[in-house]
VOGU-3710 file (C-alpha; in Angstrom, 3 decimals, decimal comma):
1> pdgpepgaqr> -0,462/24,359/51,662  3,023/22,779/50,135  4,864/26,745/50,322  5,671/28,883/47,026  7,536/27,085/44,327  11,501/27,511/43,538  12,071/31,002/42,073  8,132/32,444/42,730  7,996/36,537/44,101  5,610/38,600/45,897
11> ilcfqdepef> 4,183/40,808/44,432  2,290/43,318/46,504  -0,215/45,635/44,625  -2,381/49,091/46,860  -5,547/50,556/46,301  -7,268/53,697/47,900  -9,695/53,368/49,950  -13,015/54,783/48,419  -15,146/57,307/49,845  -17,460/56,564/52,479
21> eelpvssisv> -19,655/57,398/55,092  -19,507/56,773/58,724  -22,451/55,840/60,387  -23,433/55,633/64,159  -22,701/52,519/65,737  -25,072/50,266/65,319  -25,555/46,063/65,452  -25,884/44,741/61,854  -26,299/40,750/61,094  -24,721/38,968/58,513
31> vllvsasady> -25,593/35,216/57,425  -22,690/33,911/55,690  -23,187/30,620/54,196  -21,006/28,212/54,683  -20,402/24,645/53,458  -17,737/21,382/53,169  -16,776/17,743/52,431  -14,963/15,643/54,504  -13,460/12,360/52,793  -10,860/9,865/53,350
41> tkvvcptkai> -8,078/9,500/50,742  -8,475/6,299/48,802  -4,993/5,576/46,910  -5,308/2,671/45,084  -1,846/0,971/43,453  -2,582/-2,198/41,148  1,041/-3,719/40,885  1,669/-5,562/43,840  5,373/-7,413/44,008  8,227/-6,939/41,485
51> tfpptivqqv> 10,567/-9,130/40,012  13,614/-7,497/38,119  15,255/-9,937/36,219  19,143/-10,824/36,503  20,913/-8,072/36,534  24,633/-7,174/35,493  26,635/-4,962/38,376  26,312/-1,349/38,278  23,606/-1,426/35,609  19,791/-0,414/35,942
61> eehtlvlsnd> 16,790/-1,482/35,023  13,503/0,244/36,222  9,894/-0,279/36,627  7,079/2,201/37,043  3,901/2,036/39,514  0,675/3,849/38,154  -0,880/5,172/41,688  -4,526/6,139/41,322  -6,763/8,462/43,222  -9,736/7,438/43,445
71> gtvpavfswi> -11,253/9,543/46,495  -12,896/13,538/46,157  -9,833/14,759/48,790  -6,079/15,495/47,825  -3,991/12,301/48,815  -0,277/13,184/50,689  2,023/9,333/49,750  5,494/9,184/50,696  7,163/5,340/50,143  8,891/3,387/53,589
81> lqnqyrscld> 11,635/0,598/52,152  10,734/-1,997/54,664  11,932/-6,047/54,869  15,604/-5,233/53,316  16,890/-8,448/53,126  20,554/-9,066/51,208  21,299/-13,136/50,872  24,260/-14,962/49,242  24,254/-16,591/45,713  22,683/-20,250/44,687
91> ecrkasygav> 24,686/-22,293/42,799  23,283/-20,958/39,568  23,787/-17,871/40,432  27,482/-18,560/41,438  28,132/-20,825/38,070  27,090/-17,952/36,442  29,852/-15,637/38,467  32,539/-15,524/34,835  30,524/-16,280/32,350  29,511/-14,969/29,478
101> smgperpklq> 26,487/-12,531/29,405  24,466/-11,215/26,089  22,722/-7,709/26,365  21,592/-4,874/23,904  22,975/-2,563/26,257  27,040/-2,208/27,183  27,507/-2,109/30,738  28,188/0,963/32,875  31,987/0,311/34,262  32,101/2,042/37,254
111> pvrtdrrant> 35,401/3,814/38,728  37,439/2,092/41,874  37,529/3,642/44,569  41,793/3,538/45,162  44,247/3,790/48,171  46,892/5,198/47,171  49,321/4,040/50,288  50,758/0,433/49,739  48,534/-2,437/50,215  50,211/-6,238/50,343
121> vrrpatcshv> 47,118/-9,010/49,408  48,458/-12,585/51,465  47,231/-15,417/50,356  46,764/-18,328/52,851  49,094/-20,407/53,121  46,987/-23,744/52,496  46,089/-22,670/49,367  48,566/-24,063/46,212  46,373/-22,816/43,607  43,830/-20,249/43,441
131> rpcplpssva> 41,790/-19,158/39,992  41,662/-15,674/39,160  38,548/-13,906/40,777  37,911/-10,271/41,570  39,381/-8,074/43,772  38,089/-6,112/45,935  38,144/-2,423/46,060  40,259/-1,529/48,384  42,578/-2,988/46,370  44,452/0,189/43,870
141> lvpqddsvle> 45,908/-1,934/40,978  44,327/-0,253/38,524  44,841/3,457/37,349  42,022/5,879/38,857  40,646/6,465/35,340  40,159/2,840/34,198  36,593/1,459/34,544  36,057/-2,059/36,065  32,842/-2,773/37,542  32,192/-2,447/41,624
151> mtqprsdvan> 33,486/-5,978/43,242  32,905/-5,362/46,715  32,688/-8,231/48,728  29,905/-9,229/50,923  29,375/-6,933/53,742  27,364/-7,769/57,275  27,146/-4,447/58,008  24,150/-3,703/56,680  24,267/0,722/58,246  26,925/1,358/55,360
161> fcwpmsvepi> 25,631/-0,473/52,766  23,569/1,156/50,133  20,156/-0,153/49,126  20,517/-1,316/45,520  16,605/0,059/45,327  14,773/2,588/45,365  12,147/4,706/43,971  11,196/8,357/42,606  9,338/10,194/43,170  9,674/9,251/47,326
171> lgkipageqv> 6,387/11,772/48,528  3,796/13,509/46,404  1,069/14,975/46,013  -1,969/13,140/43,960  -5,162/15,554/43,095  -8,434/14,457/43,361  -9,101/11,830/41,046  -5,724/11,845/39,011  -2,643/9,301/39,102  0,768/9,576/39,524
181> tcvvrfqpke> 3,678/7,257/38,040  6,766/6,192/40,349  9,481/4,979/38,982  11,477/1,515/40,786  15,509/0,884/40,344  17,439/-1,673/40,530  21,092/-0,436/40,715  22,987/-2,733/42,095  26,873/-3,041/43,023  27,060/-6,300/44,011
191> lsnfscnlql> 26,909/-9,502/43,175  23,665/-11,097/45,365  19,628/-11,578/45,737  17,629/-7,677/47,178  14,746/-8,343/48,609  12,619/-5,931/50,240  9,347/-4,457/50,705  7,462/-0,629/49,603  4,989/0,327/52,012  3,345/3,409/51,403
201> sveneepgve> 2,114/5,718/53,255  -0,898/7,854/52,578  -1,926/10,451/54,767  -5,401/11,374/56,159  -5,968/7,304/54,670  -9,143/5,840/56,192  -8,699/3,503/59,813  -8,518/-0,176/58,674  -7,659/-0,385/54,806  -5,149/-2,390/53,914
211> avvvqvagcs> -1,773/-0,536/53,613  -0,356/-0,949/50,191  2,928/-2,521/50,084  5,029/-3,522/46,800  7,154/-6,843/47,204  10,468/-6,094/44,922  13,194/-8,320/44,629  16,502/-8,942/42,230  19,255/-10,560/42,212  22,059/-10,004/40,576
221> mlpcchlvvs> 25,437/-10,813/38,079  28,861/-10,480/37,209  30,170/-12,317/34,073  33,907/-12,146/32,918  32,485/-11,144/29,566  29,505/-9,534/28,056  28,636/-9,348/24,713  25,991/-6,246/23,859  23,797/-7,280/20,995  21,087/-5,076/19,625
231> dclpsshpdq> 18,548/-7,583/19,934  19,188/-10,910/21,464  16,877/-13,374/22,068  17,026/-15,975/24,631  18,017/-19,922/24,040  15,221/-22,811/24,734  18,578/-23,716/26,734  20,303/-22,089/29,823  23,352/-22,226/28,941  23,416/-21,285/25,374
241> lqivfralgv> 22,378/-17,333/23,805  20,897/-16,059/20,772  22,382/-14,145/18,158  18,791/-13,666/15,317  19,982/-12,246/11,425  16,744/-11,389/9,906  17,436/-10,942/5,703  15,130/-9,144/3,474  16,003/-11,080/0,049  18,574/-13,565/-0,656
251> grqihkcvtv> 22,583/-12,817/-1,703  22,773/-10,257/0,356  25,071/-10,034/3,449  23,743/-9,016/6,605  26,274/-7,738/8,847  25,389/-8,057/12,942  27,955/-6,174/15,403  28,625/-7,743/18,305  30,622/-5,626/21,081  32,661/-8,278/23,608
261> vntttenytf> 33,177/-6,444/26,686  36,211/-7,062/29,382  34,109/-7,093/32,867  37,428/-8,064/35,062  39,813/-6,334/35,614  42,596/-8,647/33,859  43,790/-9,372/30,027  42,469/-12,479/28,414  42,231/-13,950/25,000  39,140/-14,907/22,971
271> hwrelgqekl> 38,439/-17,536/20,362  35,670/-18,118/17,656  35,091/-21,242/16,227  32,013/-22,813/14,808  30,833/-26,147/15,581  30,006/-29,233/13,890  29,724/-27,253/10,275  30,531/-29,436/6,841  29,136/-27,792/3,976  29,724/-24,195/3,146
281> spfacsvpvs> 28,406/-21,535/6,251  25,786/-18,270/5,679  27,769/-17,897/8,928  31,291/-16,093/9,297  33,547/-14,029/12,210  35,722/-10,979/11,162  38,039/-11,267/14,180  37,480/-14,929/15,338  40,910/-14,590/17,543  42,336/-11,067/19,434
291> qlnatkhlem> 43,382/-9,933/22,795  40,805/-8,172/25,381  42,844/-5,469/27,809  41,071/-4,929/31,110  37,958/-2,957/31,410  38,196/-2,260/27,794  35,537/-3,717/24,614  35,781/-4,780/20,684  33,560/-4,453/18,555  33,732/-7,626/15,290
301> lfsfipkevg> 30,935/-8,109/13,441  29,035/-11,696/12,391  28,833/-11,721/8,911  25,080/-13,964/7,271  24,394/-14,426/3,268  21,603/-16,955/2,812  22,080/-18,866/-0,760  18,463/-18,991/-0,333  14,640/-18,288/1,433  14,931/-19,731/4,873
311> mfqstwrlti> 15,867/-20,448/8,669  19,726/-21,212/9,297  21,157/-21,727/12,357  25,265/-22,744/13,496  26,442/-23,006/16,693  29,826/-20,516/17,428  31,434/-21,292/20,867  33,475/-18,539/22,679  36,651/-19,407/24,940  38,230/-17,586/27,062
321> perqveqsvq> 41,312/-19,862/28,395  42,352/-17,571/30,682  39,393/-18,057/32,749  38,995/-21,278/31,419  35,636/-20,270/30,019  34,033/-22,163/27,261  30,066/-20,503/26,016  28,501/-21,774/23,038  26,292/-18,971/20,921  23,358/-19,591/18,282
331> ligiasepsv> 23,562/-18,063/14,857  20,016/-17,962/13,746  19,303/-16,744/10,276  15,913/-15,852/8,736  16,247/-15,055/5,155  12,704/-14,197/3,972  11,514/-12,381/0,272  9,965/-8,824/0,673  5,991/-8,843/0,675  4,892/-7,246/-2,244
341> cflpnfvrlr> 2,241/-8,534/-4,910  -0,086/-6,711/-7,163  -3,352/-6,733/-6,594  -5,376/-7,665/-7,972  -2,994/-10,083/-9,837  -4,968/-11,722/-12,895  -7,019/-8,651/-14,980  -10,030/-8,751/-17,825  -9,470/-5,964/-20,429  -13,266/-4,635/-20,557
351> ttligtrseg> -14,352/-6,572/-24,126  -13,796/-4,237/-27,253  -13,488/-4,034/-31,061  -10,696/-4,202/-33,176  -9,077/-0,917/-33,122  -10,756/0,239/-30,147  -8,453/1,051/-27,114  -9,017/-0,860/-23,691  -7,271/0,308/-20,433  -6,787/-1,601/-16,436
361> rvqlinqedc> -5,264/-0,651/-13,189  -3,368/-2,563/-10,902  -1,426/-1,283/-7,661  1,653/-3,033/-6,690  1,618/-2,985/-2,465  4,978/-2,782/-0,856  4,650/-4,016/2,408  8,033/-3,924/3,761  9,499/-0,628/5,541  12,063/0,020/2,762
371> dlrfsvdpds> 11,372/1,144/-1,279  12,003/-1,790/-3,889  13,247/-1,066/-7,809  10,786/-2,541/-9,871  11,117/-2,931/-13,963  9,162/-4,510/-16,466  10,519/-7,291/-18,599  9,863/-5,903/-22,529  9,618/-9,573/-23,885  6,601/-11,100/-21,133
381> lycgtwgqtv> 4,568/-8,225/-22,969  4,296/-9,912/-26,722  1,096/-12,451/-26,666  1,860/-15,129/-28,596  -1,767/-15,615/-30,359  -2,360/-12,283/-30,923  1,239/-10,960/-32,525  1,115/-8,008/-30,606  2,493/-6,808/-27,426  0,309/-4,330/-24,323
391> qvfpmrgvap> 1,471/-1,611/-22,843  2,314/-0,692/-19,399  2,609/2,403/-17,567  5,545/2,489/-15,856  7,934/0,497/-17,286  10,421/0,946/-14,202  10,612/2,724/-11,121  10,277/2,608/-7,234  8,015/1,090/-4,981  8,093/3,958/-2,437
401> aqsqtdfklc> 8,416/1,680/1,545  4,547/1,229/2,867  2,838/2,283/-0,020  0,969/1,488/-3,491  2,211/2,303/-6,799  -0,047/2,392/-9,624  0,371/0,781/-12,676  -2,275/1,264/-16,168  -1,874/-1,059/-18,855  -3,123/-0,662/-22,273
411> ltptqagegk> -4,480/-2,219/-25,179  -5,616/-2,016/-28,700  -6,504/-5,474/-30,930  -5,909/-5,952/-34,070  -7,822/-8,908/-34,719  -10,702/-10,518/-33,021  -10,376/-13,447/-30,650  -9,335/-13,516/-27,106  -5,826/-13,169/-25,870  -3,802/-14,038/-23,191
421> fhvrvsvqlv> -0,612/-11,639/-21,137  1,530/-13,047/-18,565  3,525/-9,555/-17,565  6,510/-9,795/-15,526  8,056/-7,524/-13,424  11,348/-7,707/-11,296  11,663/-6,111/-8,099  14,812/-5,944/-5,861  15,180/-8,841/-3,319  12,871/-11,031/-4,865
431> rcpltldlaa> 14,023/-13,579/-6,550  11,372/-14,636/-8,983  9,518/-12,095/-11,391  6,431/-11,153/-9,771  3,524/-12,427/-12,809  0,694/-10,185/-13,897  -1,968/-12,196/-15,467  -3,781/-10,315/-18,449  -7,274/-11,226/-20,183  -8,723/-9,389/-23,377
441> ecyqvqpvlv> -11,247/-10,450/-25,835  -12,592/-8,448/-28,598  -15,114/-8,735/-30,855  -14,629/-7,716/-35,526  -17,972/-6,212/-36,255  -18,795/-8,823/-39,356  -22,016/-6,737/-41,721  -23,161/-8,080/-44,651  -24,443/-6,141/-47,475  -27,125/-7,553/-50,018
451> yhdhtrtshh> -27,867/-5,770/-52,947  -31,073/-6,240/-54,551  -31,705/-5,637/-58,198  -35,881/-4,358/-60,396  -35,702/-8,032/-61,205  -35,129/-9,380/-57,165  -31,830/-10,651/-57,738  -29,955/-10,840/-54,597  -25,555/-9,270/-55,024  -23,248/-9,818/-52,061
461> lrsdrdncid> -21,431/-6,470/-52,312  -17,989/-6,929/-51,168  -15,882/-4,541/-48,655  -12,480/-5,445/-49,717  -13,262/-3,000/-53,058  -15,781/-1,202/-54,929  -18,266/-2,363/-56,215  -19,937/-1,421/-59,575  -23,734/-1,363/-59,633  -25,621/-0,436/-63,278
471> vgiielripl> -28,804/0,859/-62,992  -29,594/1,187/-66,807  -31,455/3,489/-68,105  -33,427/5,707/-65,276  -36,299/7,959/-66,865  -35,702/11,363/-66,412  -37,166/13,508/-63,182  -38,588/10,137/-62,132  -36,190/8,689/-58,444  -35,474/5,449/-58,474
481> tlsftltnvg> -35,070/3,531/-55,721  -31,995/1,056/-55,114  -33,064/-1,547/-52,082  -30,420/-3,064/-49,930  -29,615/-6,157/-46,890  -27,608/-4,920/-43,931  -27,294/-7,800/-41,693  -25,041/-8,590/-38,917  -24,027/-11,973/-38,246  -22,062/-10,476/-35,712
491> kpvfhyhwll> -21,472/-10,563/-31,378  -21,230/-6,570/-31,067  -23,766/-4,179/-32,309  -22,226/-1,338/-34,520  -23,363/1,905/-36,433  -23,976/2,318/-40,016  -23,737/6,058/-41,960  -24,157/6,254/-45,769  -21,746/8,658/-47,557  -23,185/10,309/-50,495
501> dteaqvsisa> -21,593/12,000/-53,394  -23,482/14,590/-54,968  -23,584/15,712/-58,989  -25,119/18,289/-60,543  -27,426/16,520/-62,513  -28,122/13,150/-60,378  -28,915/12,961/-57,178  -28,885/10,542/-54,528  -30,461/10,710/-50,602  -30,896/7,651/-48,103
511> atatgivgpq> -34,458/7,015/-46,759  -32,133/6,589/-43,249  -28,906/8,544/-42,738  -28,008/6,331/-40,223  -28,823/3,950/-37,761  -27,709/0,938/-35,392  -27,773/-2,718/-36,193  -28,320/-5,448/-33,199  -26,247/-8,389/-32,637  -28,239/-11,107/-35,160
521> aklglslqlt> -30,350/-8,544/-36,770  -31,055/-7,524/-40,225  -32,298/-4,366/-41,411  -33,507/-3,013/-44,691  -32,186/-0,234/-46,500  -33,119/2,152/-49,452  -31,386/4,891/-51,771  -33,220/7,307/-54,338  -31,502/8,367/-57,610  -33,145/11,186/-59,464
531> alsrtsfcql> -31,511/12,339/-62,518  -32,217/16,423/-63,033  -31,317/16,079/-66,385  -30,693/13,658/-69,524  -27,035/12,829/-69,014  -25,109/9,448/-68,845  -23,103/8,936/-65,467  -20,154/6,827/-64,490  -18,755/5,455/-60,888  -20,643/7,639/-59,264
541> rvqlliskgp> -19,286/7,083/-55,446  -21,378/5,922/-52,810  -20,269/4,556/-49,352  -21,852/2,499/-46,610  -19,387/3,510/-43,383  -19,734/0,654/-40,905  -18,509/2,179/-36,993  -15,188/0,538/-36,233  -15,590/-2,079/-38,703  -15,182/-1,909/-42,838
551> tfvmllsgts> -16,701/0,189/-45,721  -18,926/-0,768/-48,192  -17,523/1,243/-51,712  -20,540/1,436/-54,579  -19,663/2,515/-57,875  -23,228/4,066/-59,632  -23,463/4,007/-63,508  -26,266/4,302/-65,972  -27,917/6,452/-67,792  -31,132/9,002/-67,581
561> aqpmfrfsfs> -33,288/9,687/-70,735  -36,355/11,194/-71,932  -39,455/8,143/-72,705  -40,172/8,106/-76,588  -43,696/8,894/-76,783  -45,834/10,731/-79,749  -48,732/13,042/-79,599  -51,057/12,842/-82,708  -50,995/16,600/-83,443  -49,088/19,213/-81,395
571> rhdfgpcfvq> -51,507/22,267/-83,137  -55,630/22,420/-83,123  -57,477/25,461/-84,244  -61,142/25,172/-83,635  -62,522/27,960/-85,370  -64,623/30,543/-85,037  -67,340/29,504/-82,140  -70,392/30,216/-80,854  -70,398/32,466/-77,202  -73,220/30,070/-75,554
581> csdveynktd> -74,192/30,518/-72,174  -74,111/26,670/-70,946  -72,203/24,196/-71,899  -74,447/21,794/-73,341  -73,031/21,985/-76,900  -69,272/22,451/-77,294  -66,835/21,467/-79,401  -64,066/18,781/-78,555  -61,214/16,935/-80,320  -58,949/13,907/-79,076
591> lvfsnmdens> -55,180/14,433/-78,192  -54,047/10,866/-78,839  -50,597/9,868/-76,445  -48,829/7,199/-78,221  -46,124/5,563/-76,052  -43,105/4,431/-77,644  -40,663/3,280/-75,425  -40,469/-0,116/-73,674  -41,523/1,309/-69,639  -44,957/2,260/-68,851
601> liiegqfenq> -45,466/6,074/-68,340  -47,412/7,617/-65,964  -49,313/10,840/-67,599  -50,136/13,694/-65,230  -52,083/16,463/-66,374  -51,544/19,982/-65,156  -53,499/22,014/-67,193  -55,501/24,341/-65,101  -59,429/24,120/-67,004  -60,409/27,449/-67,642
611> pylrvgitqa> -64,199/28,109/-68,203  -63,984/28,499/-71,491  -61,730/25,001/-72,033  -61,270/21,893/-70,354  -58,508/18,841/-70,436  -59,464/15,022/-69,940  -57,706/12,107/-69,384  -59,008/8,839/-70,620  -56,564/5,967/-71,166  -57,686/4,573/-74,173
//
């Protein structure tokens, strides 16, 4: 058992013994089934070696290890450090001592343990000139509150040396089928190369199984100057550092904060100078020269102002005369336009008729991590061929980061044909406006109306003025038919509708009040005009309405009169007549109807024959 957890309390609960009856002593057999499983622990670690990058003294680098328990029983493990080895720096590492380093974090300067007793540092008599070097921790030259990197001299006594590599947790328990993450830390306290082996010891491990061993290696470095930059990149040249600027758009000033840290116990002066720049440089330094006290840091700004899209490079040299250090730093500026576009960037509106509204929709895609303002150029909404504008909603606004903004395009054409629009939208940080191409096609309804008179003569009616039609003299209560032909000479289908005026003396009706005419189709139309009384009518208004098209107006004029005719008599007396049982002998007389009119007349007898009187009509 692992023992009670910290802070745990033991609680005892008591329960009364239930009532029972004692039995005589007898032998009772109880069968108890016991089952168990036994297995070896199986712990797997996929990592076999860890190599830490060059680490500044007193800085911490971490690496994670994952231990998996693939067995069926819990596994208790512990880490054992073996083969601890420390070696002197090679020539390359020695060359880096006293140089300039760069990283995203500022070094954690540790206080030097000082001895208040006066100490004397003697130089060798044979050394006439000694280059400044880090002082051992036993020398008390700085106040106790100041911070410097602890620079201990290489020691041969490993027992008194704190090993910079550690692992957490150093021991633990892994349940069956689960994992545990261990963290390996490297925190050097002096300049040296370090290596060791981390051996994993697991209880109840199967005999003969190869132990898990992780090889760990790392080296330390201690520059005299450290540059703290948020996003520094390794350069292709080992002796050169890189600082990268990323600008979204042109003409904007981008700042990069660079913190210069003096990691030594001596004051010195640093100089920044740009190399080989003939034309105006897009880079600038806010503090080209400054003095930096020991263990202190100074924040400065490098500025990048791109004038165009592209990548710009400039080499700067950092010089520390007191330490005889020269370090090249390459500044790289990358200027790019925002990733913003229309989807789609070409829109063809639905084919429509004159006066009919047509709409379309597009989206402005903003793929950047910042909001961008936009505005539509009003002068780009005009189409020269049509002489009209398209409506865009919205005209201005803000496109949120990583979003899609909907645009609505509306057009109501006033003339037929095809029109093209090139809408320009200015977006923040984009050098040239975005262009949205818009095409629209409008058809004009082209009906042709022809009137056919009683002589079969065709008259083309016009829609831009009133058409006067004289029907002449019409017979009373006899319908007069007016014939028309409606032709569609255009492409779109249109509807027609009759709008008829009514008068008390004249009745007008249409055989088909409304209908559809297809492309290149002809349709016969007719109106029936009936005079209800003797009258004379003038400019009786009749309209033929075409949907999305013209309106034909017809003014009808005419006269309704009774026809000229004559009867041979208006009264006749048969006189006394004999009553007969048959009609063999009957009295008769002829009533002659004479047509005195120019037009033919239709005679219809409406007399109902009686047993004593019959009327028959025959044409002479």
